[in-house]
N, C-alpha and C positions, 0 to 999 in steps of 0.2 A: 693464397692467404686464407680463403674460406676453408679449403681442405685442411690446412694446418690447424685452424681453429677447431674444426670438428674432430680431427684426430686427437688433439689434446683433450677435448671434452670427453671423447670416448675412453681414452686411457685413464682419465681421472675417475670417471664413473666405474670403470672396470676395477681399478685399484680399490675404490671405496667398497664396491660390492663383493670383492674377493672374500670368500668364506675362510675363516680361520678356526681351526679346531684346536682347543687347548687341553693338554693333560697337565693338571696342576698338582704339584707335590709340595706339601708343607713339610719342612725339615727342621732338624736341629743344626746349629752352626758348629757344634762341638760334640762328637760322639765318644770322646776319649774316656769319659767317666761312666759310661753305660756298661751294662753286661755285653759280652761279645754279640755283635749284631749279624743277622742273616738278611742280606739285601737281595737274595736271589729272586724272591717273588716280585719285588719292585723292578728288577732288571728284566724279568720275563714280560711284565706288563708293558714296559717301554719298548721292548723288541716287537711285541704284537701291535703296538700303536704305530710304529714305523714313522717317527718324526723326521723332519728334514732340518729342524733347527732346535737349539736349546737356548733358553734365556736364564740368566743368573742375576743375583742381587748386587750388581755393580753399576757404577756410573759409566756412561759412554766417554770415549776419549775427547769428544767435543764438549761435553758438560763439565767434566772434571776441572779443566783450567778456568772455567768461568765462575766457579764457586770459591769464594775467598775463605769460607769457614763452614765446617760441619763436623760431626762427631769424630771422624778419623782423618781430617784434612792434614793435621800436623804430622801424623804417621806417614801419610803419602808423600809429603814434602821431604821428610827425613829419608825415605827410601830413594826418592829421586836424587837427593844430594849425594848419598854414598854410591849410588850406581853411576852417577856422572864422574865421580872421583875415580871409580874403578876403570871406567872407559867411557869417555864422552862421545856422543854422536850429535852432530849439528841437527837442530830440529828440522830444517828443510830437507835433510837427507834421510830422515827416519822412514817415510813411506817407501822410498826406493829400497832402503836397506831391508825393511821387513819383507817386501816382495821378493827380493833376491834370496834372502835366507829361507823364506817359505819354499821357493822353488828348489833350492839346494836340499832342504829337509825332505821334500817329497821324493827326490831322486835318491836320497841316502837316509832312509827312515831309521836306520840303526845307529846313525851318528849323533850321539847325545851332546857332543860339543856344539854342533850346529843348533840343536834345540836350546842349549844354554844361551847361545848368542841371540837366538830369536826371542827368547824370554826377556833378555836384557833390552833388546830393541823395543819390544812391546811395552815394557815398564817405562822406558824413557818417553815413549809416545803417549803415556798416561792411559794406556789400554790395559788396566790391571787384570781384567777377566782373562785375557788371552796371554798375558805374561804368566799368570797363574797356571793356565792350561799347559803351557810349554814347560814351566818349572816342575809341575807335578809329574809329567812324563819322565823327566830326568830323575826326580826324587824316587819315583816308583821303580825305575830301572835299577838305581843304586841300592834300593832296599832289597831287591831280589838278587842282584848281581853286584856285590861290592867291587869297587874299582877305585883305588886310592888316587890314581892319576886324574881320573875324571872328577872325583870329589874335590881334589885340590883346585881344579879348573873352575868348578862351580863356585867354590868359596872365593876365588879370585875375582870372578866376573859378577856374581850375584850377591855375595855376602849374606846368605840366608840367616846366619846367626845374629845379624844385626836387625833383621826385620821380624820383630816379635810382638808388636802391638797393632791394633786396628785390624784391617783386613790383610793380614800379614802372610808371609810364606809359612811361618810357624802355625798359624791358625788353619791354613789351608790343609795341612797334613792330616787332620782329624775331622775335616769338615764334610758337608754334604757333597761338595764337588769331588773330593777324593774318593768317596764311596759310591756315589750315584751318578753324577753328571759326567765327569771326565772319563771313567771307564766305559760308559755307554757311548759317548761321543767318539772315543778312540775305536771302539768296535764297529761303529756305524760309519766311520770315516767322515765325520762332521768336523771340519777344520777349526771353526771358531765358535766361542761362546758369545752369544749376543747379549748386550747389556740392557737392563730395564729399569734400574733404580732411579729414584728422584730424591734429591736432598735439598731441593729449593726451599722447603718449609722447615728444615731442621731447627733453625734458631727460633722460629715461632713455636715449634713443638716444645723446645727446652724451656722457653719463657713461660708457656702455659703450664707446663709441668711444675716448675718452681712456684708459680703463683698458687696452683692448687695445693701442693704439699705444704706450703707455708701456712695456709689457712686450715688445712685438714689436721695438721699436727695439734693446733690449739683446739679445734673442734673435737677431736678424738679424746683429748685429755680431760674434757669436762665430764667426769663420770657421774655427776649429779644431775645432768640434763635429762629432760623428759625423753629424749631420743636414745639415751645411752644403752638401755637394755636391748633395743632393736639393733643398734649399731654393733654392739658386742656380738650378738648372734650372727650377724652377717660377716663380721671379721673372723669368727670361728669357722664359718662355712668356707671362707676364702682360704684359711690355713689348711683345712681338710682337703681342699682341692690341690694345694701345693704338695700335701702329703701323698695324695694319690699319684701325682706326677712323679714324685721321687721314687715311689714304689715301682712304678712301671719302668722307669729308667734303670733301676737296680736289677730288676728280675726279668724283664721281657727281652727277647731276642729280635723283636719286631717293633721297636719303638716308633719308627717312622709311620707305620700303618696306624698306630694309636694317635699320633700327632695330627692325623687327618680326620679324626672323629669330632663330632659336635661336643662331646664331653671335654676333650682336650682344648678345643677352641674356647669354650666357656671359662676353663681354668686359666688359660693364658691371658684372655681378655681381662679377667679380674685382677691380674697383676698390675696393669696400668689404670684400668677403668672401674675397678671394684664391681658393683652391681647396680643396675638401673633402679632397683628397689631402694637404694640409698639416696638417690637424687632428690626425692621428694620429702626426705626427713627435714624437719624444721632447722633452718639456718645452715643446711649443708651447702658447701661452696660449689653450687651447681654450675654457675656461669663459668668458673675456671675449669671445671671438669668438661663441660661441653666444648670449651675452646680446645682442650687437649684432643678430644674426639674429632673435632673439625680438622685439625692439622694432620691427624693420623689418616683420616679418610682422604684428604687431599693428596697425601703421598701415595696411598694405594691406588687412587684414581689415575694419577699420572703414570704409575708403573703399568697399569693395565693398558692405558693408551699407548705407552711406549712399545709394549709387546705387540699390540695389534698393528700399529702403524709401521713398525720395523719389520714385522712378519710380511705384511703386504708389500712393502718396498722391496723386500728380498725375494718375493714370490713363494714364501713358505706357507703352506696351508695346514700343516700339522706340526704343532710346536709343544715342547715340554717346557714348563715354567717351574723353576726351583725357587721357592721362597720360604723365609722363616715361618715357623708354624703359626705365629701370631698374625701373619698376613693372610694365611690361606682362606679363612672364611670371608674376610672382607673382600679379597680379590675375586673369589668365586662369585660372590653376590654382584660385584661390579661387572665382571665379564658377562654375566647373564643378561645385563641390561643393554649390551652393546650390539648394534645391528650386525647380522651375518657372522656372529661369533657363538660357538658352542663350547662349553667347558664341563669337564668332569675332573674330580680329584682322583687320586690314585686308588682309593678304595671303591670307586664307582665303576671301574673297568675290570674286565675279566683277564 
């Protein structure tokens, strides 16, 4: 009994103390409107880093069923419904089905019908990150090697033309996963994308945002107020930042590198949070703004905790974290406060 207790204590201490090295990449969720992109520098840095795990902005299959509502819940439910109509698999059988299909796929890596079936099973198991990974492999193969028979099978089983909103198969095709995470995972033989997202506070965030913007609309409209001149100057500064972002997206072949700069972080933060210089203007809806910031920080905090806890649970010591550009600075600051965790963004590594 004493031996078991001390063994458990040792294992707990070991897991907690396990060092985790994070390579953080702030990204766009949609590269389709940008100038043609060159991701080779990012790919080279990932290769040199030699990660054993990748994390993406998805909910875990355990968390997804527990959340009754968040920004893309209805889209996920719609996907589940049509995939079940296409071919249903009993929930109790899904883990075994996924294991069997994974084994078959490893034995037959060029069989894209098996990958289609595996994507379908992952989606039914509410593991969207890995449903997407398998679907992307099929999509990328068809893009390079057209195959009408395979395409018809994909349409029959996955109905990608119906999945067009939220974190959809459509969005996936021009996303950070299609250009950064999945090609590198495939090259490095990393089989699954680990989830890190948290949507527990999404409804709080939405309520805080509505409360702020309702008051701010009236506040901004008062052009005769004593604060009006200063507010107008800050709004012009905000618009200039958006203009700089649009210019980079239009002309740069390395948008992702720019997304990981302090300049970009400030511009993106101003989209939701404007500027701290505004908060002390007379009658500014500061309480509502601080509520927005609170819920945003809470989400980012849990995302960082999910990365570290799941990395340690899986034994991964070097991980790549792919997150929307407006998360990058917040997550990097949070990771820096966590024991036995080191973090660098993609621009800080050679």
